[in-house]
C-alpha positions as CSV (number, residue, x, y, z in Angstrom):
1,M,-5.7,-3.8,-21.7
2,P,-2.8,-6.2,-22.7
3,K,-3.1,-9.9,-21.9
4,A,0.1,-9.8,-19.8
5,L,-1.4,-7.1,-17.6
6,W,-4.5,-9.2,-17.0
7,L,-2.2,-12.0,-15.8
8,L,-0.5,-9.5,-13.5
9,V,-3.9,-8.4,-12.2
10,V,-4.8,-12.0,-11.4
11,A,-1.4,-12.4,-9.6
12,M,-2.1,-9.3,-7.5
13,V,-5.6,-10.6,-6.6
14,I,-4.1,-13.9,-5.4
15,N,-1.3,-12.1,-3.5
16,V,-3.6,-9.7,-1.6
17,T,-6.3,-12.4,-0.9
18,G,-3.6,-14.5,0.8
19,A,-2.3,-11.5,2.8
20,S,-5.8,-10.5,3.8
21,F,-6.1,-13.7,5.9
22,L,-3.6,-12.2,8.3
23,W,-3.2,-8.4,8.3
24,P,-6.7,-7.5,9.6
25,L,-6.2,-9.8,12.6
26,N,-2.5,-9.2,13.5
27,A,-3.3,-6.7,16.3
28,I,-6.1,-8.8,17.6
29,I,-4.0,-12.0,17.7
30,I,-1.1,-10.2,19.4
31,H,-3.3,-8.5,21.9
32,Q,-5.9,-11.2,22.7
33,E,-4.3,-14.5,21.8
34,L,-0.7,-13.7,22.8
35,G,-1.7,-11.4,25.7
36,R,0.4,-8.4,24.8
37,S,-0.3,-4.7,25.0
38,L,-1.4,-2.5,22.1
39,T,2.1,-0.9,22.3
40,A,3.7,-4.4,22.0
41,A,1.4,-5.1,19.1
42,G,2.4,-1.8,17.4
43,F,6.0,-2.7,17.9
44,I,5.7,-6.1,16.1
45,L,3.7,-4.5,13.3
46,M,6.5,-1.8,13.1
47,L,9.1,-4.5,12.7
48,N,6.9,-6.1,10.0
49,A,6.7,-2.8,8.2
50,F,10.4,-2.0,8.6
51,A,11.2,-5.3,6.9
52,G,8.7,-4.2,4.2
53,V,10.5,-0.9,3.7
54,I,13.8,-2.7,3.1
55,G,12.0,-5.2,0.8
56,N,10.5,-2.4,-1.2
57,L,13.8,-0.7,-1.9
58,I,15.5,-4.0,-2.7
59,G,12.6,-5.1,-4.9
60,G,12.6,-1.9,-6.8
61,R,16.3,-2.1,-7.5
62,L,16.1,-5.8,-8.4
63,F,13.4,-5.0,-10.9
64,D,15.7,-2.5,-12.7
65,K,18.6,-5.0,-12.5
66,I,17.2,-8.5,-13.1
67,G,13.6,-7.9,-14.2
68,A,10.2,-8.6,-12.8
69,Y,10.1,-12.3,-13.2
70,R,13.1,-13.2,-11.1
71,T,12.3,-10.5,-8.5
72,M,8.7,-11.8,-8.1
73,I,9.8,-15.4,-7.8
74,L,12.4,-14.6,-5.1
75,S,9.9,-12.5,-3.1
76,I,7.1,-15.1,-3.2
77,I,9.6,-17.9,-2.1
78,I,10.5,-15.8,0.9
79,T,6.8,-15.1,1.8
80,T,5.8,-18.7,1.2
81,I,8.5,-20.1,3.5
82,S,7.7,-17.5,6.2
83,A,4.0,-18.2,6.0
84,T,4.4,-22.0,6.1
85,I,6.6,-21.9,9.2
86,L,4.1,-19.5,10.8
87,A,1.3,-22.0,10.2
88,F,3.1,-24.5,12.5
89,F,4.8,-22.1,15.0
90,H,3.0,-19.0,16.1
91,S,4.2,-18.2,19.6
92,Y,5.2,-14.6,20.4
93,Y,8.8,-14.7,19.1
94,F,8.1,-16.9,16.1
95,Y,5.3,-14.4,15.3
96,M,7.6,-11.5,15.5
97,F,10.4,-12.8,13.3
98,L,8.2,-14.6,10.7
99,L,6.0,-11.5,10.4
100,M,9.3,-9.7,9.4
101,G,9.9,-12.4,6.8
102,L,6.4,-11.9,5.4
103,G,6.9,-8.1,5.4
104,F,10.3,-8.4,3.6
105,G,9.0,-10.7,0.9
106,S,5.8,-8.8,0.3
107,G,7.8,-5.6,0.2
108,M,10.0,-6.9,-2.6
109,M,6.9,-8.0,-4.6
110,F,4.9,-4.8,-4.8
111,P,7.3,-2.4,-6.5
112,A,8.1,-5.1,-9.1
113,M,4.4,-5.6,-9.8
114,Y,3.7,-1.9,-10.1
115,A,6.7,-1.1,-12.2
116,L,5.9,-4.1,-14.5
117,A,2.3,-2.8,-14.9
118,G,3.6,0.6,-16.1
119,S,6.0,-1.1,-18.5
120,L,3.4,-3.5,-19.9
121,W,1.1,-0.6,-20.9
122,P,3.1,2.6,-21.1
123,E,0.5,4.4,-23.2
124,G,-2.2,3.5,-20.6
125,G,-1.4,6.5,-18.3
126,R,-3.3,6.0,-15.1
127,K,-5.2,2.9,-16.3
128,P,-2.6,0.2,-15.5
129,F,-2.2,1.6,-11.9
130,N,-5.9,1.8,-11.5
131,A,-6.2,-1.8,-12.6
132,M,-3.6,-2.9,-10.1
133,Y,-5.3,-0.9,-7.3
134,V,-8.7,-2.5,-8.2
135,A,-7.0,-5.9,-8.2
136,Q,-5.6,-5.3,-4.7
137,N,-9.1,-4.5,-3.5
138,V,-10.7,-7.5,-5.1
139,G,-8.1,-9.5,-3.1
140,V,-9.1,-7.5,0.1
141,A,-12.8,-8.2,-0.5
142,L,-12.2,-11.9,-1.1
143,G,-9.7,-12.3,1.7
144,T,-11.6,-10.4,4.4
145,A,-14.9,-12.2,3.5
146,L,-13.2,-15.5,3.9
147,V,-11.1,-14.7,7.0
148,G,-14.3,-14.1,9.0
149,I,-15.4,-17.6,8.1
150,V,-12.0,-19.2,8.7
151,A,-11.5,-17.4,12.1
152,S,-14.9,-18.4,13.3
153,I,-13.9,-22.0,13.0
154,Q,-10.5,-21.5,14.7
155,L,-8.5,-18.3,14.7
156,T,-5.2,-20.0,14.1
157,Y,-6.5,-21.5,10.8
158,V,-5.8,-18.2,9.2
159,F,-2.1,-19.0,9.2
160,S,-2.6,-22.1,7.1
161,A,-4.9,-20.3,4.7
162,N,-2.3,-17.5,4.3
163,A,0.5,-20.1,3.5
164,A,-1.7,-22.0,1.0
165,M,-2.5,-18.8,-1.0
166,Y,1.2,-17.9,-1.2
167,A,2.1,-21.4,-2.4
168,F,-0.6,-21.1,-5.0
169,L,0.7,-17.7,-6.1
170,L,4.2,-19.1,-6.5
171,V,2.9,-21.8,-8.9
172,F,0.8,-19.3,-10.8
173,V,3.7,-16.8,-11.3
174,I,6.2,-19.6,-12.3
175,F,4.0,-20.7,-15.2
176,A,2.2,-17.4,-16.1
177,F,5.2,-15.1,-16.3
178,R,8.0,-17.4,-17.6
179,G,7.8,-15.8,-21.1
180,M,8.3,-12.3,-19.8
181,K,11.7,-13.1,-18.2
182,A,14.1,-11.9,-20.8
183,K,11.8,-9.2,-22.2
184,T,11.3,-7.5,-18.9
185,A,14.9,-7.7,-17.7
186,D,16.3,-6.3,-20.9
187,A,13.8,-3.5,-21.1
188,Q,14.3,-2.3,-17.6
189,T,18.1,-2.7,-17.1
190,A,18.9,-0.6,-20.2
191,N,20.1,2.9,-19.4
192,V,19.7,2.6,-15.6
193,F,22.4,5.2,-15.2
194,E,21.5,7.1,-18.3
195,Q,20.8,10.3,-16.4
196,K,23.4,10.9,-13.7
197,T,22.1,13.8,-11.7
198,S,23.3,15.1,-8.4
199,L,20.8,14.8,-5.5
200,R,20.7,18.6,-5.1
201,S,19.6,19.2,-8.7
202,N,17.4,16.1,-9.1
203,Y,14.0,17.9,-9.4
204,R,12.2,14.7,-10.2
205,L,13.3,13.1,-6.9
206,H,12.6,16.3,-5.0
207,S,9.0,16.3,-6.2
208,L,8.7,12.6,-5.3
209,L,10.0,13.2,-1.8
210,L,7.6,16.0,-1.1
211,L,4.8,13.8,-2.4
212,S,6.1,11.0,-0.2
213,V,5.7,13.1,3.0
214,A,2.0,13.4,2.4
215,F,1.7,9.8,1.3
216,F,3.4,8.7,4.5
217,I,1.0,10.7,6.7
218,C,-2.0,9.2,5.0
219,W,-0.7,5.7,5.6
220,V,0.0,6.4,9.3
221,A,-3.6,7.4,9.6
222,Y,-5.0,4.6,7.4
223,T,-3.1,1.9,9.3
224,Q,-5.0,2.7,12.5
225,W,-7.9,0.8,11.1
226,Q,-5.8,-2.4,10.9
227,A,-4.3,-1.9,14.3
228,N,-5.9,0.2,17.0
229,V,-9.4,0.6,15.5
230,S,-9.7,-3.2,15.2
231,V,-9.0,-3.6,19.0
232,H,-11.3,-0.6,19.8
233,T,-14.2,-2.2,17.9
234,Q,-13.7,-5.4,19.9
235,S,-13.8,-3.5,23.2
236,L,-17.2,-2.0,22.1
237,G,-18.7,-5.5,21.5
238,I,-18.4,-5.5,17.7
239,S,-17.6,-9.1,16.7
240,L,-14.7,-10.3,14.6
241,Q,-17.0,-11.2,11.8
242,Q,-18.5,-7.7,11.8
243,Y,-15.0,-6.1,11.8
244,S,-13.9,-8.3,8.8
245,L,-17.1,-7.1,7.1
246,F,-15.7,-3.5,7.1
247,W,-12.8,-4.6,4.9
248,T,-15.1,-6.6,2.7
249,V,-17.2,-3.5,2.1
250,N,-14.0,-1.6,1.5
251,G,-12.8,-4.0,-1.2
252,L,-16.2,-4.3,-2.9
253,M,-16.7,-0.5,-3.0
254,I,-13.4,0.0,-4.7
255,V,-14.2,-2.6,-7.3
256,F,-17.7,-1.4,-8.1
257,A,-17.5,2.4,-7.3
258,Q,-14.3,2.9,-9.3
259,P,-16.3,4.1,-12.4
260,V,-18.1,6.6,-10.2
261,V,-14.8,8.1,-8.9
262,S,-13.3,8.1,-12.3
263,W,-16.3,10.0,-13.6
264,L,-16.0,12.5,-10.8
265,I,-12.3,13.0,-11.5
266,K,-13.0,13.5,-15.2
267,K,-16.1,15.7,-14.7
268,G,-14.2,17.9,-12.2
269,K,-11.2,18.0,-14.6
270,M,-9.0,17.1,-11.6
271,S,-5.2,16.9,-12.0
272,L,-3.5,14.2,-10.1
273,K,-2.5,16.9,-7.5
274,G,-6.2,18.0,-7.1
275,Q,-7.3,14.4,-7.0
276,M,-5.0,13.7,-4.0
277,I,-6.0,16.9,-2.1
278,V,-9.7,16.0,-2.5
279,G,-8.9,12.5,-1.2
280,V,-7.1,13.8,1.9
281,I,-10.1,16.1,2.7
282,I,-12.4,13.0,2.5
283,F,-10.0,11.1,4.8
284,M,-10.4,13.9,7.4
285,A,-14.2,13.6,7.1
286,S,-14.0,9.9,7.7
287,Y,-12.0,10.3,10.9
288,I,-14.3,13.0,12.2
289,V,-17.1,10.4,11.8
290,L,-14.9,7.7,13.4
291,S,-14.4,9.9,16.5
292,E,-18.1,9.7,17.2
293,A,-18.6,6.1,16.3
294,T,-19.7,3.7,19.1
295,I,-21.9,1.1,17.2
296,F,-21.4,-1.0,14.1
297,S,-23.3,1.5,11.8
298,G,-21.1,4.4,12.8
299,F,-17.9,2.5,12.1
300,L,-19.4,1.3,8.8
301,A,-20.2,4.9,7.8
302,A,-16.6,5.9,8.6
303,M,-15.2,3.1,6.6
304,I,-17.4,4.0,3.5
305,I,-16.1,7.6,3.6
306,L,-12.5,6.4,4.2
307,T,-12.8,4.2,1.1
308,F,-13.9,7.1,-1.1
309,G,-10.8,9.0,0.1
310,E,-8.4,6.2,-0.7
311,M,-9.9,5.8,-4.1
312,F,-8.7,9.3,-4.9
313,V,-5.3,9.1,-3.2
314,W,-3.8,5.6,-3.6
315,P,-3.9,5.1,-7.4
316,A,-2.5,8.6,-8.0
317,V,0.8,8.0,-6.2
318,P,2.3,5.2,-8.3
319,T,1.0,7.0,-11.4
320,I,3.0,10.2,-10.4
321,A,6.0,8.0,-9.5
322,N,5.9,6.4,-13.0
323,D,5.6,9.8,-14.7
324,L,8.5,11.2,-12.7
325,A,10.9,8.2,-13.1
326,P,13.7,8.6,-15.6
327,K,14.0,5.8,-18.2
328,G,15.3,2.6,-16.6
329,K,14.6,3.7,-13.0
330,E,10.9,2.9,-12.9
331,G,11.5,0.1,-10.3
332,F,13.6,2.4,-8.1
333,Y,10.9,5.1,-8.0
334,Q,8.1,2.6,-7.4
335,G,10.3,1.2,-4.6
336,I,10.5,4.6,-3.0
337,V,6.7,5.2,-2.9
338,N,6.0,1.6,-1.8
339,S,8.7,1.9,1.0
340,V,7.0,5.2,2.1
341,S,3.6,3.5,2.4
342,T,5.2,0.7,4.3
343,G,7.0,3.2,6.5
344,G,3.6,4.6,7.3
345,K,2.4,1.1,8.2
346,M,5.5,0.8,10.4
347,I,5.1,4.0,12.4
348,G,1.3,4.1,12.4
349,P,0.5,1.1,14.7
350,L,3.2,2.0,17.2
351,L,2.3,5.7,17.4
352,G,-1.4,5.0,17.6
353,G,-0.9,2.2,20.2
354,M,1.1,4.6,22.4
355,L,-1.4,7.4,22.1
356,V,-4.3,5.1,22.9
357,D,-2.4,3.4,25.8
358,F,-1.3,6.7,27.4
359,Y,-4.2,8.9,26.4
360,S,-7.3,7.8,24.4
361,M,-8.7,6.9,21.0
362,T,-10.1,10.5,20.8
363,I,-6.7,12.0,21.2
364,L,-5.3,9.7,18.5
365,I,-7.9,11.0,16.1
366,Y,-7.2,14.6,16.9
367,V,-3.5,14.1,16.2
368,L,-4.3,12.4,12.9
369,L,-6.5,15.3,11.8
370,V,-3.6,17.8,12.4
371,M,-1.3,15.5,10.4
372,F,-3.8,15.5,7.5
373,G,-3.6,19.3,7.4
374,I,0.2,18.9,7.1
375,A,-0.3,16.4,4.3
376,I,-2.4,18.9,2.3
377,A,0.3,21.5,2.7
378,F,2.9,19.2,1.2
379,L,0.6,18.1,-1.6
380,M,0.1,21.8,-2.6
381,K,3.8,22.2,-2.9
382,Y,5.0,18.8,-4.2
383,D,5.2,19.9,-7.9
384,T,7.1,23.1,-7.1
385,P,10.5,21.6,-8.2
386,I,9.0,20.6,-11.5
387,I,7.5,24.1,-12.1
388,K,10.8,25.8,-11.2
389,R,12.6,23.5,-13.6
390,N,10.2,24.2,-16.4
391,M,10.5,28.0,-15.8
392,S,14.3,27.7,-15.8
393,L,14.2,25.9,-19.1
394,E,11.9,28.5,-20.6
395,Q,14.2,31.2,-19.4
396,E,17.2,29.5,-20.9
397,E,15.4,29.2,-24.3
398,M,14.5,32.9,-24.2
399,N,18.1,33.8,-23.6
400,L,19.5,31.7,-26.5
401,P,20.7,33.8,-29.4
402,S,18.3,33.7,-32.4
């Protein structure tokens, strides 16, 4: 793996460690500390995610235009300022608007990081994206292990820890990535409009959009763990420290069980499409277990199964996006898939909060299981535009005069 990619992996670990001081507790803080309903908590998280969607799209375009270095610096400055203000002012309205700032800044950062990973090791195939995925989850494991300790001292200390990590990330990126500035910008801004294709005939984008529907559904479901499941566990007497342990286990499993999953994919000769379908089926199994969980061990079992599912699904999507992207549009395509995942995080808490408030946790899980079935249907068809395009090209070649 190239040295520059190792530096990017470290940056991702720092980024996610900092973010993990806050995102597992957002719904709990809004519901318990600020005294708002689950629907209100879902609305704030929706605003945070909406800002992230905008940030994803802008970050992807900026990567193609000005390169990774300047895009990353700009995004980290936005997140650091938002996190620092939040450390001092975290009443309801400050929380709402500053969480949007954090969502926007973080949203800009992720497509730039993923597109840079692909460009730093283009011959690596899935490997640079797997490395970034593992790095994310090292950050999740570290952050969620520490957040339980910090929150047990005083819950509001998590804001200061979040701000400190983003400040550290800013310093690290400034010094570690300065040398990549010209190289990355030049490499990625060349030929941005090399392939001008109408939307109707853009088979690459059609495939990406079909894939994105399934990806969106998976994130709507997954986000329930960060929002409604977190509050549900509290109502059952599971402590905050135990809840944070679920995410520590999640992160550690992804780091240490990755070779096992890679072996299973290789042994089963799974395509990226097959890999994702298997992952969604595992997701369904985890939510069936979750529907019966009432004690810590039940939730832990559901989390372990969920983690195996995401290890099949999450790394496959940026890999497919990178494969589909025309030259010079890698950032734009990564921006699309990252905005889709953020869109799932936007809709998920609000949809889940409304279903739980008006019906029950059980109804929410039944709805998610139906949605997983829809996701599988879209995954089975996402490569149809590519297949049709290839068949059309073959037909044209056969009709050429010899």
